[in-house]
BADREN-374419 format. One record per atom (N, C-alpha, C, O): atom name; residue in one letter; x, y, z; residue number from 1. Coordinates in pm, 1 decimal. Layout:
// BADREN-374419
CA  a  X  Y  Z  NUM .
...
END
This chain:
// BADREN-374419
N  m  962.7  1118.5  -669.0  1 .
CA  m  923.7  1007.7  -759.2  1 .
C  m  816.9  884.3  -723.8  1 .
O  m  885.4  788.3  -688.6  1 .
N  s  697.9  856.0  -720.4  2 .
CA  s  629.1  765.5  -674.7  2 .
C  s  655.6  671.7  -773.9  2 .
O  s  695.0  685.8  -889.7  2 .
N  m  619.1  545.2  -689.5  3 .
CA  m  669.3  427.2  -708.4  3 .
C  m  608.3  279.1  -676.8  3 .
O  m  639.2  255.7  -559.9  3 .
N  s  563.8  212.3  -709.4  4 .
CA  s  476.5  79.6  -650.3  4 .
C  s  529.0  50.9  -533.6  4 .
O  s  633.0  96.6  -486.0  4 .
N  v  409.3  -74.3  -458.2  5 .
CA  v  469.0  -115.1  -352.5  5 .
C  v  614.0  -222.9  -378.0  5 .
O  v  708.0  -244.7  -301.6  5 .
N  d  588.6  -271.5  -504.5  6 .
CA  d  659.2  -397.4  -600.6  6 .
C  d  766.6  -302.0  -585.3  6 .
O  d  838.4  -337.5  -491.9  6 .
N  e  805.9  -196.5  -638.9  7 .
CA  e  926.3  -90.0  -668.5  7 .
C  e  1011.2  -78.8  -533.4  7 .
O  e  1129.5  -104.9  -511.2  7 .
N  h  932.6  -41.7  -469.8  8 .
CA  h  977.5  -6.3  -333.7  8 .
C  h  1050.5  -112.0  -270.2  8 .
O  h  1161.7  -72.4  -235.3  8 .
N  c  1028.1  -233.7  -242.3  9 .
CA  c  1042.9  -352.2  -200.4  9 .
C  c  1166.7  -418.8  -278.5  9 .
O  c  1233.8  -498.5  -213.0  9 .
N  r  1203.1  -394.5  -409.8  10 .
CA  r  1300.7  -387.2  -491.3  10 .
C  r  1377.6  -297.9  -441.4  10 .
O  r  1449.9  -330.5  -347.3  10 .
N  a  1380.2  -187.5  -483.1  11 .
CA  a  1547.8  -97.1  -474.4  11 .
C  a  1528.0  -104.8  -258.2  11 .
O  a  1620.1  -52.4  -195.5  11 .
N  q  1446.0  -149.6  -201.1  12 .
CA  q  1517.8  -172.3  -46.5  12 .
C  q  1575.8  -327.7  -19.5  12 .
O  q  1644.2  -372.0  72.8  12 .
N  g  1532.9  -376.4  -110.7  13 .
CA  g  1564.0  -507.2  -91.9  13 .
C  g  1529.3  -581.7  40.5  13 .
O  g  1600.5  -639.1  122.9  13 .
N  i  1382.3  -558.8  31.4  14 .
CA  i  1284.8  -623.2  126.2  14 .
C  i  1211.9  -692.8  42.4  14 .
O  i  1172.1  -668.2  -71.4  14 .
N  t  1192.0  -834.3  152.5  15 .
CA  t  1153.5  -933.0  48.2  15 .
C  t  1006.8  -893.6  56.9  15 .
O  t  960.4  -783.0  84.7  15 .
N  f  935.9  -1019.3  24.1  16 .
CA  f  770.7  -1017.1  21.0  16 .
C  f  752.6  -1029.4  227.7  16 .
O  f  694.9  -960.2  311.6  16 .
N  e  830.9  -1145.4  232.5  17 .
CA  e  757.9  -1213.1  400.0  17 .
C  e  822.8  -1084.5  489.3  17 .
O  e  758.3  -1054.8  589.8  17 .
N  q  952.4  -1000.9  459.5  18 .
CA  q  955.7  -898.0  578.8  18 .
C  q  842.2  -807.4  572.1  18 .
O  q  790.9  -760.8  673.9  18 .
N  l  786.1  -771.2  408.6  19 .
CA  l  695.7  -678.8  443.2  19 .
C  l  567.8  -667.0  527.0  19 .
O  l  518.6  -580.9  599.9  19 .
N  v  524.7  -829.5  472.5  20 .
CA  v  420.6  -900.4  569.7  20 .
C  v  436.4  -851.7  734.3  20 .
O  v  354.7  -797.8  808.9  20 .
N  g  542.6  -884.0  751.1  21 .
CA  g  622.9  -887.0  903.5  21 .
C  g  593.6  -738.1  972.5  21 .
O  g  538.3  -698.1  1075.0  21 .
N  r  660.9  -679.4  859.9  22 .
CA  r  691.3  -485.6  883.0  22 .
C  r  536.7  -388.1  864.0  22 .
O  r  539.5  -274.9  912.3  22 .
N  c  412.1  -432.9  797.4  23 .
CA  c  346.8  -408.3  803.4  23 .
C  c  191.0  -424.4  855.7  23 .
O  c  92.4  -351.2  846.7  23 .
N  g  217.7  -571.6  922.5  24 .
CA  g  135.3  -631.7  1017.3  24 .
C  g  -41.0  -667.5  918.0  24 .
O  g  -145.0  -679.1  982.7  24 .
N  l  -40.0  -677.1  792.0  25 .
CA  l  -130.8  -709.3  714.1  25 .
C  l  -151.7  -869.7  747.8  25 .
O  l  -87.6  -935.3  830.0  25 .
N  d  -258.9  -915.1  662.2  26 .
CA  d  -251.0  -1023.9  603.6  26 .
C  d  -220.8  -1054.5  515.8  26 .
O  d  -255.3  -978.6  425.3  26 .
N  s  -114.8  -1215.8  458.7  27 .
CA  s  -11.7  -1186.9  392.2  27 .
C  s  -75.0  -1198.9  259.4  27 .
O  s  -10.9  -1181.3  155.8  27 .
N  n  -225.3  -1234.6  262.5  28 .
CA  n  -286.0  -1250.3  142.4  28 .
C  n  -339.3  -1152.1  75.5  28 .
O  n  -337.7  -1155.2  -47.5  28 .
N  r  -411.8  -1018.7  163.8  29 .
CA  r  -426.2  -859.7  121.7  29 .
C  r  -285.5  -831.3  109.9  29 .
O  r  -260.1  -784.8  -1.3  29 .
N  t  -174.6  -843.8  192.8  30 .
CA  t  -29.1  -762.1  102.5  30 .
C  t  1.6  -808.6  -21.7  30 .
O  t  60.3  -730.2  -96.2  30 .
N  l  -32.9  -954.0  -74.6  31 .
CA  l  28.5  -1044.0  -165.9  31 .
C  l  -83.2  -924.5  -255.1  31 .
O  l  -16.0  -877.7  -347.0  31 .
N  a  -169.0  -888.0  -255.9  32 .
CA  a  -283.3  -825.5  -351.7  32 .
C  a  -280.0  -690.6  -377.9  32 .
O  a  -337.6  -646.5  -477.3  32 .
N  i  -206.5  -603.1  -284.6  33 .
CA  i  -157.8  -483.2  -256.6  33 .
C  i  -23.0  -443.2  -359.9  33 .
O  i  4.2  -344.8  -428.6  33 .
N  v  64.2  -612.1  -323.7  34 .
CA  v  207.9  -581.7  -365.6  34 .
C  v  193.4  -582.5  -534.0  34 .
O  v  242.5  -505.4  -616.5  34 .
N  a  111.4  -693.8  -550.8  35 .
CA  a  84.3  -760.2  -783.8  35 .
C  a  -31.3  -609.2  -805.2  35 .
O  a  -48.3  -572.8  -921.5  35 .
N  g  -82.6  -553.5  -725.9  36 .
CA  g  -153.1  -411.0  -787.7  36 .
C  g  -324.2  -450.4  -839.1  36 .
O  g  -396.7  -407.5  -928.9  36 .
N  r  -343.0  -568.7  -714.7  37 .
CA  r  -504.8  -639.6  -749.6  37 .
C  r  -619.2  -608.7  -636.5  37 .
O  r  -720.0  -669.3  -600.5  37 .
N  w  -555.7  -484.5  -596.8  38 .
CA  w  -637.0  -457.8  -480.2  38 .
C  w  -611.5  -255.6  -417.0  38 .
O  w  -511.7  -216.5  -356.5  38 .
N  t  -668.0  -214.0  -435.5  39 .
CA  t  -668.8  -50.2  -418.0  39 .
C  t  -650.0  -68.1  -255.7  39 .
O  t  -767.3  -91.7  -226.9  39 .
N  p  -584.6  -72.0  -140.7  40 .
CA  p  -623.2  -20.5  -7.3  40 .
C  p  -668.0  61.0  70.8  40 .
O  p  -664.7  177.3  30.5  40 .
N  s  -711.6  42.5  174.5  41 .
CA  s  -771.9  136.3  294.7  41 .
C  s  -648.7  241.7  316.0  41 .
O  s  -526.8  224.4  317.7  41 .
N  p  -735.6  365.0  332.5  42 .
CA  p  -579.2  419.7  416.4  42 .
C  p  -502.7  381.8  467.2  42 .
O  p  -380.9  387.2  450.2  42 .
N  e  -587.8  319.0  566.5  43 .
CA  e  -542.6  243.7  692.0  43 .
C  e  -437.3  148.8  612.7  43 .
O  e  -315.4  149.2  630.0  43 .
N  e  -482.2  98.7  556.9  44 .
CA  e  -399.4  -4.8  474.9  44 .
C  e  -239.2  38.9  412.3  44 .
O  e  -128.2  -13.6  421.0  44 .
N  r  -285.1  145.2  355.4  45 .
CA  r  -188.0  251.6  299.5  45 .
C  r  -36.8  336.4  359.3  45 .
O  r  72.6  366.8  311.7  45 .
N  k  -131.9  355.7  534.3  46 .
CA  k  -40.5  371.4  577.9  46 .
C  k  20.7  312.5  649.0  46 .
O  k  117.6  351.1  714.3  46 .
N  a  -37.6  189.6  645.5  47 .
CA  a  71.0  44.1  756.0  47 .
C  a  163.8  -2.3  650.1  47 .
O  a  272.5  -52.9  678.0  47 .
N  v  118.3  15.8  519.3  48 .
CA  v  283.2  -63.8  414.9  48 .
C  v  336.7  69.1  395.4  48 .
O  v  456.5  49.7  375.0  48 .
N  a  312.1  205.0  389.9  49 .
CA  a  451.5  333.5  349.8  49 .
C  a  535.8  292.7  466.1  49 .
O  a  657.0  276.3  451.4  49 .
N  t  453.1  268.8  626.7  50 .
CA  t  509.6  291.0  712.8  50 .
C  t  661.7  133.1  699.8  50 .
O  t  783.9  120.4  708.2  50 .
N  a  542.8  54.3  676.6  51 .
CA  a  637.6  -84.3  706.2  51 .
C  a  819.0  -29.1  519.4  51 .
O  a  920.5  -94.7  496.2  51 .
N  l  774.9  90.0  453.3  52 .
CA  l  882.0  88.8  381.1  52 .
C  l  967.5  239.7  418.1  52 .
O  l  1065.1  288.6  361.2  52 .
N  n  921.7  268.6  486.5  53 .
CA  n  953.2  405.4  566.4  53 .
C  n  984.6  489.1  432.2  53 .
O  n  1092.7  499.2  374.2  53 .
N  v  825.4  562.0  389.8  54 .
CA  v  816.1  628.8  277.1  54 .
C  v  655.5  691.5  342.9  54 .
O  v  581.6  652.6  433.3  54 .
N  g  650.7  799.8  250.3  55 .
CA  g  508.7  834.9  303.0  55 .
C  g  412.7  737.7  224.2  55 .
O  g  429.6  633.3  161.1  55 .
N  v  320.4  805.9  250.7  56 .
CA  v  187.2  764.2  151.9  56 .
C  v  173.3  752.5  21.1  56 .
O  v  142.8  655.3  -48.0  56 .
N  g  213.5  923.6  -20.6  57 .
CA  g  234.6  987.5  -138.8  57 .
C  g  351.6  972.4  -227.4  57 .
O  g  361.1  1024.7  -338.4  57 .
N  d  472.6  869.9  -150.0  58 .
CA  d  546.1  851.3  -251.8  58 .
C  d  513.6  715.3  -296.0  58 .
O  d  613.1  652.5  -332.3  58 .
N  i  365.1  631.0  -305.6  59 .
CA  i  389.4  533.0  -358.4  59 .
C  i  254.8  526.8  -447.5  59 .
O  i  152.6  593.2  -430.0  59 .
N  t  283.8  417.5  -560.9  60 .
CA  t  166.8  455.6  -687.8  60 .
C  t  14.4  311.1  -616.7  60 .
O  t  5.1  188.4  -614.1  60 .
N  w  -48.1  397.2  -585.5  61 .
CA  w  -123.0  295.4  -512.5  61 .
C  w  -246.3  265.7  -660.4  61 .
O  w  -268.5  352.3  -745.1  61 .
N  g  -317.5  113.0  -660.4  62 .
CA  g  -417.4  86.3  -753.5  62 .
C  g  -399.2  7.0  -851.1  62 .
O  g  -300.8  -61.3  -823.0  62 .
N  h  -438.7  -20.5  -947.1  63 .
CA  h  -413.5  -174.2  -995.7  63 .
C  h  -344.7  -202.6  -1128.1  63 .
O  h  -387.8  -149.4  -1230.4  63 .
N  k  -276.0  -255.8  -1130.1  64 .
CA  k  -192.7  -231.0  -1239.4  64 .
C  k  -195.9  -340.1  -1370.9  64 .
O  k  -105.5  -371.3  -1448.5  64 .
N  t  -345.4  -387.0  -1362.7  65 .
CA  t  -378.2  -460.8  -1456.0  65 .
C  t  -545.6  -379.2  -1498.3  65 .
O  t  -646.7  -352.3  -1433.3  65 .
N  p  -509.9  -365.3  -1615.5  66 .
CA  p  -660.2  -295.8  -1685.0  66 .
C  p  -753.2  -366.0  -1626.0  66 .
O  p  -744.2  -474.0  -1567.6  66 .
N  i  -867.6  -279.8  -1649.9  67 .
CA  i  -963.6  -407.1  -1601.1  67 .
C  i  -1064.9  -405.7  -1710.9  67 .
O  i  -1102.9  -302.0  -1765.2  67 .
N  q  -1093.0  -485.9  -1731.1  68 .
CA  q  -1213.6  -525.5  -1866.7  68 .
C  q  -1282.2  -588.0  -1810.9  68 .
O  q  -1281.6  -669.3  -1718.5  68 .
N  h  -1416.4  -492.3  -1948.8  69 .
CA  h  -1558.0  -544.7  -1897.5  69 .
C  h  -1590.4  -656.8  -2015.9  69 .
O  h  -1557.0  -649.3  -2134.1  69 .
N  i  -1645.1  -734.6  -1967.7  70 .
CA  i  -1719.9  -833.3  -1989.4  70 .
C  i  -1807.8  -872.8  -2066.6  70 .
O  i  -1878.5  -936.1  -1988.2  70 .
N  y  -1878.1  -885.7  -2211.6  71 .
CA  y  -2022.1  -841.8  -2235.2  71 .
C  y  -2070.9  -998.4  -2276.7  71 .
O  y  -2018.6  -1070.9  -2361.3  71 .
N  g  -2198.4  -1030.4  -2182.5  72 .
CA  g  -2191.3  -1143.1  -2280.4  72 .
C  g  -2338.5  -1133.6  -2355.7  72 .
O  g  -2400.6  -1027.4  -2352.8  72 .
N  q  -2400.3  -1271.5  -2435.4  73 .
CA  q  -2484.2  -1241.5  -2529.2  73 .
C  q  -2600.0  -1319.3  -2441.2  73 .
O  q  -2714.3  -1324.3  -2486.6  73 .
N  g  -2574.7  -1367.5  -2340.5  74 .
CA  g  -2701.7  -1440.2  -2289.2  74 .
C  g  -2680.6  -1556.4  -2341.0  74 .
O  g  -2573.5  -1573.0  -2399.5  74 .
N  p  -2790.2  -1681.5  -2332.1  75 .
CA  p  -2801.3  -1809.1  -2331.5  75 .
C  p  -2803.9  -1840.7  -2501.5  75 .
O  p  -2893.3  -1769.4  -2547.1  75 .
N  g  -2756.9  -1899.0  -2582.3  76 .
CA  g  -2804.2  -1911.5  -2729.2  76 .
C  g  -2901.7  -2011.7  -2722.9  76 .
O  g  -2960.7  -2046.9  -2825.0  76 .
END
C-alpha cells in the first residue's frame, strides 16, 4: 500500500531532521515534499525513497492541498 512521505516517516519513527540528513536534499525542498506542496523530480523521489528504505512506487507523491483557481474581476 502506498503512503505519503509523512506517513512513512511516522510509521518508521523518522524525524524530519533525520529524513533531511538521509536524503541529502535541501531542508526547504524536503519540507515542501513532506507537506505535499511540491511534486518531486525523479531524482528527488529516488533520494527520498532510498532514505525511507522503500521503493519509489511505495510512496504517494504529489500535492495534498487541492489546487484552487482564482478568478479576478479586474480593477473595479
